[in-house]
C-alpha positions in Angstrom: 47.5 40.2 -36.2 45.6 38.6 -33.4 45.9 34.7 -32.8 42.9 32.7 -34.1 40.5 31.9 -31.2 39.4 28.2 -30.9 35.7 28.0 -30.4 34.6 26.8 -26.8 31.4 26.3 -24.9 31.9 29.8 -23.6 32.7 31.6 -26.9 30.3 29.5 -29.1 26.7 29.3 -28.1 26.1 26.7 -30.9 28.7 24.3 -29.4 27.0 24.9 -26.0 23.8 23.7 -27.4 25.4 20.6 -28.8 27.2 19.8 -25.5 23.9 20.2 -23.7 21.8 18.0 -26.1 24.6 15.2 -25.7 24.5 15.4 -21.9 20.7 15.4 -21.7 20.6 12.6 -24.3 22.7 10.6 -22.0 20.6 11.5 -18.9 17.5 10.5 -20.9 18.7 7.0 -21.8 20.0 6.4 -18.2 16.8 7.5 -16.6 14.4 5.9 -18.9 13.9 3.2 -16.4 12.0 5.5 -14.1 10.2 7.2 -17.0 11.3 10.8 -16.4 14.0 10.0 -19.0 11.5 11.3 -21.6 11.6 14.8 -20.1 15.4 14.9 -20.4 15.1 13.4 -23.9 12.6 16.1 -25.0 14.8 18.9 -23.8 18.0 17.3 -25.5 16.0 16.9 -28.7 14.9 20.6 -28.8 18.5 21.8 -28.0 19.9 19.3 -30.8 17.4 20.8 -33.3 18.3 24.4 -32.2 21.9 23.6 -32.9 21.2 22.5 -36.4 19.0 25.5 -37.2 22.2 27.6 -36.7 23.7 25.8 -39.6 27.2 25.8 -38.4 29.9 23.0 -37.8 30.4 20.5 -35.0 27.3 18.7 -35.8 28.5 15.2 -34.8 28.1 15.9 -31.0 24.6 17.4 -31.7 23.6 14.3 -33.9 24.8 11.9 -31.0 22.7 14.0 -28.5 19.6 13.9 -30.7 19.9 10.1 -31.2 20.4 9.5 -27.5 17.5 11.7 -26.7 15.1 10.0 -29.0 16.2 6.7 -27.6 15.6 7.9 -24.2 12.1 9.1 -25.1 11.2 5.9 -26.9 12.4 3.7 -24.0 10.6 5.8 -21.4 7.4 5.5 -23.4 7.8 1.9 -23.8 8.5 1.3 -20.1 5.6 3.6 -19.1 3.3 1.4 -21.2 4.6 -1.7 -19.4 4.1 0.0 -16.0 0.4 0.8 -16.5 -1.0 -2.7 -16.7 1.2 -3.6 -13.7 0.1 -0.7 -11.6 -3.7 -1.6 -12.6 -3.1 -5.2 -11.5 -1.4 -4.2 -8.2 -4.4 -1.9 -7.4 -6.9 -4.6 -8.3 -5.2 -7.0 -6.0 -5.0 -4.5 -3.1 -8.7 -3.9 -3.6 -9.8 -7.4 -3.9 -7.5 -8.5 -0.9 -6.0 -11.3 -3.1 -2.3 -10.3 -2.2 -0.2 -11.6 0.5 -0.6 -15.0 2.2 -3.3 -17.4 1.5 -6.4 -16.6 3.3 -6.7 -20.0 4.8 -4.0 -19.0 7.3 -6.4 -18.6 10.1 -9.0 -21.2 9.1 -8.1 -23.5 12.1 -9.3 -20.7 14.3 -12.8 -20.4 12.9 -15.2 -21.5 15.7 -12.8 -21.3 18.4 -13.4 -19.1 21.5 -11.1 -15.9 21.1 -8.2 -16.1 23.5 -8.6 -13.2 26.0 -6.3 -10.3 26.1 -6.4 -6.7 27.2 -5.0 -3.5 25.7 -4.9 0.2 26.8 -6.1 2.5 24.0 -4.5 5.7 23.1 -7.1 7.7 25.4 -6.1 5.4 28.4 -9.1 3.2 28.2 -8.5 -0.4 29.1 -10.3 -3.0 26.8 -10.5 -6.5 27.9 -11.6 -8.8 25.1 -13.6 -11.3 27.4 -15.7 -8.3 28.8 -17.0 -7.7 25.4 -19.4 -10.7 25.2 -22.7 -9.7 24.1 -21.4 -7.5 21.4 -19.9 -8.3 18.0 -16.2 -7.4 17.9 -13.9 -6.4 15.1 -10.1 -6.5 15.7 -8.2 -4.7 13.0 -4.4 -5.3 12.9 -2.9 -2.5 10.9 -0.2 0.2 10.5 0.0 3.8 9.4 2.5 3.0 6.8 0.3 0.2 5.2 -1.4 1.5 2.1 -4.4 -1.1 2.0 -4.7 -0.6 5.9 -5.2 3.1 5.3 -7.7 2.3 2.4 -9.9 0.5 4.9 -10.0 3.1 7.7 -12.9 5.1 6.1 -14.8 1.9 6.0 -14.3 1.2 9.7 -15.1 4.9 10.4 -18.4 4.5 8.6 -19.1 1.2 10.4 -18.5 2.9 13.7 -20.8 5.8 12.9 -23.6 3.5 11.6 -23.8 1.1 14.6 -24.4 1.6 18.3 -21.3 0.9 20.5 -23.4 -1.4 22.6 -23.8 -3.7 19.6 -20.6 -3.4 17.8 -17.0 -2.8 19.0 -14.1 -1.9 16.7 -10.5 -1.8 18.0 -7.6 -1.1 15.9 -4.3 -2.6 17.0 -0.8 -1.5 15.8 2.6 -2.2 17.0 3.7 1.5 16.2 4.5 3.8 19.0 1.7 6.0 20.5 2.9 9.3 19.3 2.9 8.0 15.7 -0.7 6.6 16.2 -2.1 9.6 18.0 -1.0 12.0 15.2 -2.4 9.7 12.5 -5.7 9.2 14.4 -6.1 13.0 14.7 -5.4 13.5 11.0 -7.7 10.8 9.9 -10.5 11.5 12.3 -10.7 8.0 13.6 -13.8 7.5 15.6 -13.0 4.0 17.3 -10.4 3.1 19.9 -6.8 2.5 18.7 -4.1 0.6 20.7 -0.4 0.0 20.6 0.3 -3.5 21.4 2.8 -6.2 20.2 2.7 -8.8 23.0 -0.5 -10.6 22.5 -1.4 -14.5 22.4 -2.0 -16.7 19.4 -3.8 -16.3 17.0 -3.1 -12.5 17.1 0.6 -13.0 17.4 0.6 -15.0 14.2 -0.5 -12.0 12.2 2.3 -11.7 9.5 0.4 -9.6 6.8 -1.6 -6.5 7.3 -4.3 -5.5 7.4 -5.7 -8.7 9.1 -9.1 -8.4 10.6 -10.7 -10.7 13.2 -14.5 -10.9 13.5 -15.8 -12.2 16.8 -19.4 -12.9 17.6 -21.5 -12.1 20.6 -20.5 -15.4 22.3 -16.7 -14.5 21.9 -16.2 -17.0 19.1 -13.8 -16.2 16.2 -16.2 -16.2 13.3 -13.9 -15.3 10.4 -10.5 -13.7 9.7 -9.9 -11.6 6.5 -6.4 -10.8 5.2 -5.9 -7.8 3.0 -7.9 -4.9 1.8 -11.8 -5.3 1.7 -14.3 -2.8 0.7 -17.1 -1.5 3.0 -19.7 -4.0 2.1 -17.4 -7.0 2.7 -16.3 -5.7 6.0 -19.9 -4.8 6.9 -21.3 -8.2 6.1 -18.8 -9.9 8.4 -19.0 -7.4 11.1 -22.8 -7.7 11.4 -23.2 -11.4 10.4 -25.3 -13.8 12.6 -23.5 -15.5 15.3 -21.3 -18.5 14.7 -23.5 -21.8 14.4 -21.8 -25.0 15.0 -19.5 -26.7 17.5 -17.6 -24.2 19.5 -14.0 -25.2 20.3 -11.6 -24.1 22.9 -8.5 -24.9 20.9 -7.8 -24.6 17.1 -8.4 -27.5 14.9 -5.4 -29.2 13.1 -5.1 -27.7 9.6 -5.3 -31.2 7.9 -8.7 -31.7 9.7 -10.3 -28.6 8.2 -12.9 -29.4 5.4 -12.5 -27.3 2.3 -16.0 -25.7 2.7 -14.9 -24.3 6.1 -12.1 -22.3 4.6 -12.6 -18.5 4.8 -14.4 -17.3 1.7 -12.2 -15.9 -1.1 
């Protein structure tokens, strides 16, 4: 007489289903925080049910797998429901530009003659800020890895295409290496000068959040500074605004001396 054979995962497909359901249930619960737990849970639930349909023993393991799978599915759905409003809020903040530092960060520089500097663009062109008087100038401090910066690029491309170069100058400035910037410029079809620079005078050296965009009028005066993402109309209105009216300063005002109405518009 042959000795009895103890069922194993290899000799009993039914037990294999129970084990798989248990493992997937555990994975579902552990990975529910990143939502994909629902996928593991669904598969674990199906395998557990398949085990029950065979109507044979060792149901305890399958029941555990099914329960954990259901818990994983429920947890994933609950967390996904919580993530949706958070994601919507984040996108609204990115689009409105209300994220990051307070917008009054550069308020003391409004009405101040823009400190001079020079940069060399990716195509070897030297740009001296003081030589651009008579034209409106937009300086965009950005990076290729910055989502709101990248979101603004089509707006700057459109601005460049719609306005003569002898009236409006756009310059993108990043601290990234030239090879990274050249590849990105080619990919995005950027039609305005881009420069790699990280050794500029204040207030440009004070940029701590990107995108940060300086708008300089035809007389070389810093007219406004915007921080964060802004839509095309907002950028256009600043880029093509009338020149600064008021007392032109050579040094920034003390922050405590800035009237509330002079703060950049939110």
